[in-house]
Every structure is written in structure tokens, then in C-alpha cells.
N, C-alpha and C positions, 0 to 999 in steps of 0.2 A: 326314219327312227331318230337320227341325230337331231333333226329339227324339233321333234317332240320333246326330246331330252332337254334341249336348249330352252324351250318354252317353260318346261317344268322347273328348270333351275331359276329362270327369271322370276316366275311366280313364287317360288320358295323364298328367294331373297326379298321380294316385295312384301310377302306376308310376314317374314321375320322382322323386317323393318317396322311394319305397322304394329306388330305385337310388342316390339321393344319400346316403341314410342308410347304405347298405352301403358306398359309396365312402368316406364320412367314417369309418366304423368301421374299414375296411381301412387308413386312413392313420394310425390311432392306434398308438402304440408298444405292443409286447407286454411291455416291461419293467414290473416291479411296483414301485410307489412306496409307501413307508411314511413318512407324516408323523407326527412325534412331538413332544410337548411334555412338560415336567416342572415341578413347583413353581409352578404358576399362582397358588396362594395367593389365590384370589378376585379375581385381576386380570382381571376379565371384560372390561373395556374400558380398561385402563390404558395399554397401548402398542399392539401389534398387535391385541390383543383377540380374543375368540372370533369376532367378526364378520369380522375380517381373516383369521383362520385359515380360516373357511368360504369366503371369497372365493378364497384361494389354493388350497384343495382343489378348488373348482369349476374353476379355471383349469387345474389338473393333469388333471382329468377330460377336458379338451378335447385333451389330448396323450397321455394314457396310458389304456389299457383298465382297468387295475386300480390302485386307490388305497386304502390302508388308513390309518386314523387311530388313533393310540395315545397314551395318557396314562400317564406314569411316576410318578404319585403326588404327594401334597400339593396338592390342589385345593380341598377343601371349607372350608379354614380360612385366615385371614390378612387378611380384610376384612369390612366391615360386612354385606354381603349374606349371606355365609356364616354369620357369627356370629348375626345376628338371626333367621335361618331354621333354625339348627342344621344347616346344610349342604344342606337339601333344595332350595333355590333353585339352588344350584350344580349339583346332580345334574340338575335339570330343564333347565338350560342345556346341560349336556354331552349329555343325551339329544337336545336340539334340534340340536346340532352334528352328532351321529351318530357318536360314537366307537365303534370296533370292539372295542377291548380296553383295559383299564385295570388298573393294579396299585396297591397301597397305598403311601402314604408314612407316615412316623411321625406326621404331624399328622392323619391320618384317624381317629386314636383320641381326638382332643381332646374330642369330645362323648360319649365313653363307648362301650363295646363294644355295648351294646344298640342305641344310635342308629346305630352303624356298620352293624350287621346290617340295620336298617330301611332305611338308605340303599342298601345293596347290593340289597335286594329291589326298590327303585324304579329302579335303574340298568339301563338297557336292555342294556348289554353285560356287566354284572356285574364283579366283581373277581377277579383271580387273584393268588395268593401261595403260593409253594412252601414257605416256611420259617416261617410263622406257625402255631403248632400248640399243642395242649394238652401241657403238660409231662409229665403222668402217662403218657399212652399214645402221645404223639408223632404224633397224627393231625392232618392239616391242617384248618383251619377254613374256608378257601376253596379252590376248585379251584386246583391248583398250576400248571396251564398251560391254554392254549387253542390249538386248531388251526384255522387259517383257510385255505380253499381258494380260490386266486386264479390265474387264467391257467394252469390245469392243474398248479399247484404246491401242495404242502402246506407251509404255513409255521406253525411252532410258536412260541408266545410263552410264556416262563416268567417269572413274577413273583417278585422277590426283594427282601426288605426288610431294611435294616440292623439287625443285632442290637442296636445302640445304642438302638433304639426302647424297649428295656426300661428304660433310664434316662432317656429323653427324654419319657416319658409316665407315667401312673399305673399302668401294668401291673405294675410291681415291687411294688405294694402291694395287688394283687388276690390274696388268699390263699385256699387251700382250708381245710377244717375242721381240717387238721393244721398249718396255718400255713405251708404250702409254696406257692410261686408257682404260679398256675394255668396261665400261658402261657410259651411258650419260642420260640426262633428257631433251634433246632438248633445250640446253642453248646457241646455236650459235646466233650471231648477237644481242648480248645484250638481249637474251631471246625472241626476236621477233619470232624466230623459233618455240618456244612453243606456242605462241599466234596463229600463222598461222596454226600450226598443229591441235590445238583444234578447230579452226574455220572450217578447212577442214572436220573434223569429224562431226561437227554439220551440215554443209551443206549437207554432204553425207547422214546423218540420215534423214534429213528433205526432201531432194529432191529425193533420191533413195529409202530409206526404208520407206518413208512416215509416220514417227512417229508423234504422236500428242504432245508429251512432250519430252524435253531434260533436264535431271537432271544431274548436275555436282556433283561428289563426290570428293571434293578437300581437300586432307590432306595438307593444307597450312596455314590456320589461317589468321587473320586480324591484330593482334597486334604484328607484326614483322616488321623489317626494309625493307625486300625485299621479293619478290615472294609471295605476299598476294593474297587471293582469290578475294577480292574486286578490286584489281588492274587488275588481270586477266580478271574479268568481264568487266571492263571499256574498254578492248581492243577487245571484241568479241560481237556477237549478236546472237539471236535465242535461248537463254537459258531460261528455265522455272523457275528454282530455283537452289540454291546451298546448298548442305549439306556439312558442313565444319568440319575441325578437326585440330589437331596438337598443338594448343596453350592452351588447357585445360581451356578454358573460356566458360561460358554460355552466349549466345546471340541469339537474334531472331530479325533481323532488315532487312531493305531493303538497296540496294545500286544500283547505276546507271550502266547500260550496255552501250555499244558503242553508242546506239541510245537514250540515256537518259531515258530509261525505268526503273522503279523501280522493282528490282528483290529481292526476299527473300534470305537471307544468314543466316543460323542457325548453331549453334554448341552447344553441350550438356555437355561441361566440361570434366570430366574424371572420371574413376572408376565407371561408371554407376550412377553418382549422378543425372542424368536427362535423359529423353527420348524426342527426337524431334518428332513432329507430323505434317507432311505436308499433307494437304488435297487438292486433285485435284477434284474440284466440278463439278457436272454435267452441270452447267451453264457456265463452262469454266473458272471460277475464281479460284484463289488459296489462301488458308489461311495457316498460320503456327503458331504453339505454342510450348511451352516447358512444359513438365510434370515433376514435381519434387517430387510428391507424388502419389502413386498408391491408388486410392480410394477403400474404403471397398466394396467388391462385394456384390450384392444382394443375389446371390446363393453362399454359402460358402462351397458347397460340395467338391470342388477340390482346396480349398485354405486354408491358415492358417496364423496366425500372428507370426512373429519372431521379436526379439529385435536386432536392429543394429543401430550403430551411435546414441546412446542415445534416440532411439524412436522405437515404434512398427511399423512394416511394413507388409503389406499383400503380400504373395507370392503364387505361384503355388505349390501344394504339390508334384506332380510328378517330376517337375524340381528341387525342393529343395532336394528331395531324391537322385536324380541323382548327384547333386553337392556334397552332403555329401558322396556319395560312392567314388567320386574322391578323396576327402580329406582322407577318410579311407584307400585308396590304399597306401598313402604315410605317414600315421600317425606315424609309428615308427621312421622313419628318421627325420621327421619335428618336432617332440616333444623332441628331445635331448636338454637338458638344459646345457648351458655353464657357466652361471654366473647370477648375480642378480643386479638390478638397483633400487635405492630408489627414483629416480626422473625422470621425463620425459625429453627427449632430442628431442625437436620439430624442425621440418623443415617446418612448415606451412608457407604459403604465399611466397614460393620460397626463404626462408631465406638463404639457403646455396648458392644461385645463385647471391647474392648481398652484402654479408658481411661475416665476420667470424662467424661460427656457432659452438656450443659446440660439436655437433655430428661429424662435420668435423674434429675437433681437435682430437677426439678419433680415428677416422678412419685413419687419416694421421699419427698419432703416431704408429698405428699398422703397416701401410705400411712401415714406416721408420724403425721400429724395425726388421721386417721380411725381408725387402729388404736390410738391413744393409747399408743404405745411410746416408749421412750427413744431407740431407733434403729430404722431400717427398712432392708430389703433388697428388691431385685428383680433377677432375673437379666437380664443384658444381652440375652439371646436373647428375652426376653419383650417387648421394645420393638420393634415390627414396622415402624413407619413414622415419617417425619419429621412435625413439626408446622409447617404453613405459616402465614405471616402472614395476617391477616385475621380474619374471624369464625370462631370455633371451634365447629363443629357436632357434633352427636351422631355423624354419619357419620365425621368426621375422628378423633374420640376413639376410636371403635371400631376404626378402621383402625390406630391406634397400639397399643391394648391390646384385641385381639379375643377374648380368652379368658374374660373376666368371672371372673377368679380371685378366690375369696373371700380376704379378709384375715384372718389368724389372728394371735394373740399367743402367743408362747412365752417362757418364762423360760429363757434360755440362759446357760451359763457363759461366762466370758471365754475359756476354752480352746476351747470350741465355736465361738465367734465368730472366734477367730484361725484355727482350722482351716478355717472356711468362706472366709475372705478368702484364705488360702493356696491352697486348692483353686481359687478363682476366677481366680487369676493364674498357674496352673500351666502353661498352654499359651502364655503370652506368649513371643515377640512375635506369635505367631499369634492371631487372634481366636477367642473361645470363647463359646458361649451361657451358660456358667456364670460368666462375669466379672460380679461384683456391682457394681451401682450402689447408693449408700448415702446415708442421711441421719442426722445426729446423730453421725457418726463420721468420723474422718480417719485416714489411714495412708500410709506410704511403701512403695514397691515398688522393689526392685533386681532387674531382670530379667537382669542379668549373672550372677547366682547361678543355678546349675543347679537346676531344680525337683526336689525330693525327695518330691513327692506320690506316694503309691502308690495305684493304683486296681485294681479287679477286671476281669474279662474283659468286662463290659458297661458299664464306665465309672463304677462307684460308688466313692466315696471310701472308702479303708481307713485310712490314716494318713499322717503326715509323718515321714520316716525320717532327715532330715538338716537342714542349714542352711535357714532360712526366707528366702523372698524378701520377706515382709511384716515391717515393723518400725514402731516409733513409733506404735502404735495408740492413739488417744485417743477416749474417749466423751464427747461434749459438752465437750471441752477437758481432760478428766482422763485420766491414763494408764489403760489397760485393766488390770483386775485379773483374772487368769486364774481365780481361785476364786470370784469374785462372780457372782451371778445378775443378769441384765439383762432387762428387758421389751423384747422385740423384735417389731416388727410386720413381717410378711412375707407374701408370697402363698402360698396353700395348696399350690401346685404344688411349690415348692422346700421348703416346710415338711414335705411328705410324701416328700421324697427325690428329687423330679424334678431332672433335669440332673446327677444324681450326688451330691446333697447328703445323703448318708446320715447325716452327723453330726446333722442336725436331727431325724431320726426317733427319736433316743434320748430326746427330751424331749416330753412331752405338751403338747397345746394348753391354754394357761392360760385363754384367753378368745377369743371370736370377735367381730369388729367388726360382723358382720351387714351388710357392704357389700363389694362387689367392687372390685378395683383400677380397673376401668373407671368405675364409678359414683363412686368416691372422687375420681378425677381430674376427672370432670365437676363434682362438687360443689365441689372446691377451686377450680377455674377460675371457677365461679359465684360464689364468695365474693370472689375477687380482681377479677373483671370484666375488668380490664386486667392482663395478665401483666407483673410488674415488670421493670425493666431489669436487675436483678441476675441474672436467669436468662439473660441474653444471653451472659454469659461464664462460664467455669469458676470454681469457688469454692475450689479447693485441697483438695478432699475426698480425692482420690487423687493422690499426688505420686510421680513417678518420680525416683529418685536412683541414684547409683552410689557405693557405700561406698568411702571413701578408704583405701587400704592404708597401714599404718605404714611410713614410709621405712626402708629397711635401713641400719644404722649403717655408716659408711665404715670400712674396715679401717685399723688404725694403720700409719703409714709406718715401715718398718724398713729398715736397710741390707740391700741385696740382694747376694748373692754372684753372681759372674758365671755366667751360664748356659753350658751346653755350646756353644750356637751362638755366643755371644760369644767364648768361648775359641778356637773354630775360626777365626773371622774374624781375631782377633789373631795366631794362629799363621801364617795365610796371609800377612798383611801383613808379618810378621817375616821369613818366608822370601823374599818378594819383595825386601825391603830388603837382605837378605844377598846375594842373587843380583846385585842392582845393584852392590853394593860390590865383589863379586868381579870382575864385568865391568870395572869402572873400574880396579881394580888390574891386571888382565890387560892392559888397553889401555896403561896407563902403563909396565908392565914391557916389553912388546913395543916400545914406542916407544924405549926406551933401548937395547935390543939392536940395533935397526935403525940407530940413530945410530952405534953402534960399528962395525958392519959397513961402513957407507958410508965412514966415515973411514979404514978400514984397506984396503979392496980396490978401491975405485972411484977411477979417475983422473978428475979433473974435465975433462980434455981429451978423454976417450972418450965415445962415444955410449952412452946407457943402453939396455940390451937389454930391450925390453918384450915379448918373446916369452912367451906364456903358459906355455911349458914351463920358463921360468927358475925355478930353485929359490928365488929371492928373492921370488917372488910366491906367497903362500899362498892 
């Protein structure tokens, strides 16, 4: 009897569990949630972190039956862990997170094409990119799109990469045996080729694959001068939403497609400072929002609080432990101390991309010293993080200069140097990665002068066609000689034309410093030990001016003839005076007549007739 009761109890508990699970499943929403991030740049635990992302994803799974995780590019580069592992540790973390689909950013090429292909093989979800192709036959190198089935719906994701990647990486200098570029981004016919190609994919997905939604993953951005996601949208139709990236801005807004439909375009900034949440609702509508804080979970069993960016943040315990294990793997190397800093050197708000910055001065001094040049350059976009006061470790220096760019020495003409400076300031007052930080050189900039820099369709410098913004250029205190050759230390990236500096490619490498910018900065700090106070403030290397216009000579004072308006006024006044005189004369004349009539016809003893009909009253 007891045995039967025990069996019944077990069955009862089992059935109760099954029923409760079914009830919980029925309570979940049928809406499909797409969580998206972009431009993480190795910010694995900087703000929200991948552990915060996982916690939020798990919380969404408690409310929705279907959750998809998406990355819109630029994740393997930008921090110590990515650099020191050539990106593989970041791929491992992304696999642990469980991304469903990812596209390329321009910085996925920073470790070379071969390494990118190796990383793609190790990536669980793989990469999609519809417009990265071989130039010769226009075939895609990665799958152009991916279809995910969720909740009875077919959702297609198309990856699209900014064509400016051509000038933002070494791709422009990867040539075939005929000297022609190997790679392309469908930029023929003033980029109409790109719009046509994307529209063809959309049509194929809708007509042949019968997908319900088409989501574009555009690593392009909206706040740039060319190749923007919203401009692309205006040229095509059939898009459900755009998940954007590249420009490190947070926005969630709508823009018009070719048929004037409002389509969501969203971007989540950088370094996981936010998470995008796109909801494909059961009724066919779409909503979009940006999440900047992970809410405190009701069930804290698998979560904990950590302190990041001056606040407490909730994260997933297991993912947090996994990220910490990655840090522990490189702990010894990354914690080497080179020197000390008593003040912060900030690069917030893209400071080094639009003016002289103190950290840029320190870095270019290091490049100049170890490159043994008369002057040195680094593009502002190459300086990725601030330098915080305290001990300066290997990890912090790699976060600042994550690429390990070789330092090369070129003999450049003064004209080439002037063109490079002019190209660097062309987009002011907007920030630009090509803005040059300098050592051994000073110059003035007048941004009120309209830039006359001419570039090609992928952002490469062609020439200067008009008045220059840059003036008063001095090399170590001496006026720049346009015809003289100068020894210039610069990073190999811009020396080979990266960021559009095509003028540098016309000159061969004179010598190699056999050291990278990252190692040069480490060694420079190691020699200084304590960063001098002179780097706390700007040093007048780049000065903003406004040229004074010559005052226009005042015209000589000459006798002026009366204008027509003056004559009119005089005439009117004269007429009025004449009328007044006539009225006065009439009044006097009538007064005399009345006096004569009174004296002749009116008896003083008679009453005066004041009848209005009297002829004496006019």
C-alpha cells in the first residue's frame, strides 16, 4: 500500500511540474525580440558588459518565447584582450554569449584577411556581409544574409559594411598581379551598384524565400558625409528595420524608405553602453527601444551586482566568471607597470579627432623619438582611449593604442606635409579620424574657410583645389619649405594610405624603426617614469585662428544731390504752405465783405435772423 502511495505521489509531482511548465509557456508573449549591439570594441566588461547583456537576455526569455541576439560589427578590436589574442578571445566570449547572427565592421580587418577568415571559422554563428566582394568577379567572400525561423516567422538578416572600409584599412593596398585592388564593396556607378545589389537580395528573400521580415545590419552610421544607412534606405524598399553601427552614437528613430514608409533605424553607441531592443509583434507592428540600464532581476539566484563606470550594475554570474577567467589568462603580461601619471589625459568627445590633445602630444613625442624623425604624425582616430592617472600598465597602453602599428620613416616633401595637414582638418568642425596629432611641428587652422580638399568615392585624398585652411606651418620653429625633404616618423597605417592619406603612398619607406607605436609609448613612459606636468596642458602645436579681413576703405564724402524722395517731400510741404496761405487770404477777404454788408443792411435795433435758410449764412 505504501509503495502505491509513493508511486502516486511521484506521478502527482511529475504531472504538476509538466502542467506548470505548460502554463508558464502559455503565459509567454509570442512577440519576437531582437537584442542588438554594435561597436563593442573589446568593451567586454566596461559598462553593461557581455555579462549584463546575458542577464538581460535571460530576463527577456522569461517574458518572450523567441529572443534573437545580434552584433552589428567592430567587436574584435579596441582593447587589450582583443589585441593580445588577435581577436580569438573576443570570438570565444561571443560564442559563450550565444549570438545568433553577426556582421562585419571595418575594424574586423585590423588583424588581416587571413586572420579574419580564421576567426570566422571559430565563430559559432559566422559572419554575414552582402557587399564585401572580390573586385574582379564581384563574388561575396561571406554569406550575404542569414534566415532565422522563430515563432513561425522567417526573419532575414542582411549584413552591409560601409564602403569607407576601403580607406579605413589596409584593403586599398592589397593588389593583384596587375596592380589592381583585390577587394571591393559594390561602389561602381557612384554606388548605385550597392543599392541595386541590396534591393536584389531583398526581392529574392521576399519572393523566393518567402520571408516575413527583412532586417538590415548596416555598419554604416547616419552622422557621416557619405554612405549612410538612412541614405541607403531612401534608395530601396521592402525593409522591416535597420540595426545600425559604425558612428558610436545612440539613436532610435525612423527614416523614410523609397516608398516614403517610416522605418526604424537604431544604434547603441559603443563599448556596450546600451542594448537595442527591436520587437516584432504578433499583430504585425514593430517597436524599438534602447536599454541603458539592466533592471534589478526579481530572481537574483544567477545574478550579482558589480561596480562599473561609477555605478552598480547587475550582471549574470556565470558570464561574469567566464570573462574574469579570460582576464586571468593574460594577467601577468597586462599588469606590467611602465610609469606613473598624476593627472588624467582624456580623449572624451572625440577630442583628438578635432583639435590638439595632450595625450596626442605624448604619443607623437614617443613616435618621433623612437622613429628618429624630425617630425611625427598619428591620426586622431588611432588614439582609442584616455590615459587615467595612477600606474600606467601594459593593459592601459594597449587600450590606448591597440593596433601595434609599426613605425616607419619616410622622406616627405613640405608640399606633401602641407597636403596631409590640410586633409586632416577638412571635416572641421566635425571630428574626423584623419585629424593629425603632431610632434616637431606647429600650424594654424582657420575653419571659417570652406575646405577645398577633393577626395574620391572611398575617401582617398586627391588634391586641394582652392584656399587652404592650414597656414603658418613651422618645422621645429622654422617655416615649412614646400620643396625640402623632411624625415617624418609615422605609423605604417597612414603611411600606406590608411584613413585616406594617399599622398604618403607616393613616397617609399626610408627606414623602419623596428618598433610599434604601442611599444614606443611603453618605452617612452618607461624612460620618463613620471609623466611631466608639461603634458597636462596643450602646447600650442595646433592653433585655431580666424584671419582678419582688410577693412574696406570708407568712400569719400561728396556733395549729394537731392534724391527723388527728398524732392517729393519738399514739393508736398510747399503745396501745404500754399494751401494754408490761400485759406488765410480767403478768411481775411470774407471778413471784409461781411463787415460791409452788416454796416449797410442791418439795423442795430432789429433782431438778427439766424434761420439757416438766411442767405447770410454760408
